[in-house]
N, C-alpha and C positions, 0 to 999 in steps of 0.2 A: 587459516588456509596456508599450507606450506608454501615456501617461496617458489618452488618449482611447479606448483600445481596450477593448472588451468581447468576451470569447470564450465560446463555448458548450462546456461540458465534459460528458463522459459517463462514468459508472461502471457497469461490467457485473457483474452478479451471476448466477452460473450453478452448476448441479449437475454433477458430473463423474463419470467412470467409469474403469475400467482400460484402456479403448480410447483410446490416445493420439491416433490419427488422428481419431477421432470428436471428442475434446476440442478438437483444433486446428480442426477444421471448424466446431464449435459456436462457438468464439471468433471465427473468421474471419467467420462469418455475423453475429454480434452486432456486431463492429467495423464491418462494412459498413453495417448498419442504423443504427448511431449516426452514422456519417459522412453517410449519406443524409438524416438528420434534422438535419444542420447542425453536428454536434460537430467541433471542431478539436483537442480534447484528449480522448483516450480512455484510461481506466484499467482494467486487468484485475486479477483477484484473485491472491492468492499461489499460486505453483506451479501455474498453470492448465493446464499440459500433461498433468498426471498426477493420479491420486488423491493424497490427503494420506497419503503413505507413512510418515510419522513416527509413525503409531499403534503401530508395533512396531520393534524393532531387528533388521534383516534385511540382511545384507551384499549380497544380490542386488539390493537397491534402488539401490545405487550405480550400477548399470548404466543407471539413468534419467538420470544427469547428462550434461551436454554442455558443450562449450567455448563461450567468449564471446570473439570472434565465433564463430559456429557456425551450425548448421542453423536454429535458431529465430530468431536475430537476422537471418539472411538472408531467411527467408520472411516474417516479420512486418515486417521493414524494407521489403521489396518492397511489402507491403500498405500500409504507411504512406505510401510514395511514391506508389502508385497513387491513394490516397484524398486525399492532401495533408493528412495529420493528424499530430499528435504523439501517439505511442503509448507507454504505460508497460506493460511486460511483466515477468513474474516467473519466474525460471528456477532450476533446480538446476544450479549451475555446477561443472564439473570444471576446476579451475585447474591441477592437476598430479596425478600419481599419489599417492593418499592425502590430497589436499588439495581439499576441496569447500566451496562456499559457497551460501547462500541469497541470490540476487542479483536485484536489479531493474535493468532496462535501459530507458533512455529513448531512443526512436527518433525522430529528426527527420523532418519532412515530406518530406525528400529521400531518406529511407531509411537515412541514416547513423546511427551510434551517437552520440547527443549526450552521454551520460554513463552511468556505472554506479554503483550503490550496493550494497554488501554488508552484509547484515543484521548489526547490531552486537550486539544482545542476543539470546542463544540460550537458549530455555527447555528445561527438562527436567522434565516432569510426566507423570503417567499419561495415555497417549494422545497425548502431544506430546514424543516422545523425540528432540528436535532436536539435542542435543549429540552424539549418536551419529553424526550425518551432517554437521553444518555446523561449520566453523571460524568463529569470530567475525570480523566484517568488520575490515578494516584501512585503509579509505579515509576514515574519519572522517565527520563530519556536514557535508556540503557541498551547496550548491544547484547545480543544473544549468541552464545557459543554453539556452533553446530559442526558437523563433519565436513561441511563445505565452506566454512569460514565463520567469521563473527559478523552477524547480520544486524543492521540497524533498522528497526521496524517503526514506521510512523504511518498515520492513516489520514488520507484525504485533506481535510482543512489544515492539518499539521503541515502540509507541504508548502504553505505560504510563509512559514516562519523560519528565517535563517537561524534563529537561536536554537530551535529544535534540532535542525540538521547538525549544527555545530556541536551541541552538547552530546548528541548521539555519536558523532564522529570522534569527539574527545574521549568517549568511553571505549574507543577501539574498534568501532564499526568498520568493516572492510567494504561495505556497500550500504546504500540507503534504499529501502523498499517501501513503496507507497501503494497499498490497496486503496482504490479510489472509486467514487461514484459522483461524477460532476458533469453538468450539462448546461444547456442553454434554456433561458426563458425565450420562447419563440416569438414573443411580442417585441423583443429587441430587434433593431435593424440588423441586416446581414453584416454591416461594417462593425457594429458593436459586438456581435457574436464572434467575429474573427479576432477582434482585439482581446476579448476575454480568453479565448482558446490559446492565442499566442502568448499571453501573459502567463497562463498556467504552465505552458511548456517551458518558457524562458526562466521562470523562477526555480523550477526543479533542475534545469540544466545548470543554473548558477550554483546550486548546492553541490553539484558534482565538481564544478570548477573550484569553488571556495574551499572544499574539503579534500580534493584530490582522490575521490572515490567514485565508483559507478553509481548510477541511479536507475532503479527499475520501477516503473509506474504502470499499474494495471487498472484501467478504467472500464466502466460499462460502455455499451454502445446501443444506439437506437432508443426505442420507447418501451418501457416495461409493459408487457402484455397483460391485460386484464384489470388495470387500475383505472379509476375514474379520471384521474388527472396526474400528469407527471411531466417532468422535464424531458427534453430530448438529450440523451447523453451523447457527448461528442467523441467518444472513443479516443483515438490518437494515443493509445498506450504506447510506451516506448522504453527502450533501454539505451542509456547513453554512457559514454566512458568518462574517464577522469578529467578530461578537458572539455566536457560537455558535448563531445562529438556523438552523433547518432550512430548506434550500432544496429538498431532495429527500430522501426516505427510503423504503427498501424494507421489506417485512415479512419474517417468518421462514419463509415457506412457498414463495414463488414465484421463478422466474427472471425477471429484469427488467433494464431499462436505465434508469438515472436520468440526468436532464439538469438543468443549471443554468447560468445566465448569470453569469459572474464578471468583475469590473471592478477594475482597479488603483485607480481613484478612491476607491472605498469604503474600501479599506485605508488610504489616505492620510488620509481624513477621520476614520476611527475612531481612528487613532493620535494625531490632534490632540486629541481630547476625552478619550481614555484613554491618556496618555503613559507607558505602563509602561516603555518603553525609556529615556526620559529620567530616570525616577526610580529606576532600578535602583541598588542600593548595591553596586557592583562592588568597592568597597574592603573590604566586609565579607563577601564570598562565598567566601573562601578555604577555609572548612570543607567546601565541596562536594567538594573533592579528597580528603577522608578517607572511609574506608569507613563510619565511624560516629563520632559526636561524643565518645563517652566513652572 
């Protein structure tokens, strides 16, 4: 991103169903609305073509996967080209028979694939049985060059790991982007649900602060329609600035599009007054390569 440039970014928060064609149409309409409102970077939520199928272990759900390049990169790439935007999408990737990934794709404004990121951290919790479906990513933590800047893409469970954010920032990312599908187990108390949501927001804001770059987090909202069982996704998609300040934030109830103006200049200025990269004790961080210190 050139020093003088400011770009308008958009984060889309939507509720989804078992109707894949309807989901794609809903996302297409939202992307067009965001572009019409001046967004040059548009971010979609995790696995936006389908319901969040990882609520159970079911081999038939592997039929939802597709190749990359494939139908979605072709159709969304054509849309990105038509609108002249950079678009971040999230797909269930079939890499080979028996080998699947949770994959984010960055589409350039000419419709081409600027880069791909495969989710590195794969959870396995009640209602989030992702290890059944996804092989951990093998592309590492790398930033992707685009016409709107160098984008750091991570996915959902990755957002809890400061090491992932740091390594991506160290590769020159000018912002961190998190396509997400996270929600509550409604059997938890309201107090516990609030603690979980606030922890999720706080950890991502901390990545912005520690690395001096904006964070864009796109979450689902509501309950996926047409599934036998699912979490209630808590929404609260947001965009925050280099000091963790909220630039835009959704609530837990509605479908919405968030907008924010992002500038490279602010990151430069913040890193001058909070020089965390300068003061890192890289000579003393070898213990991070261990599973545990004892």
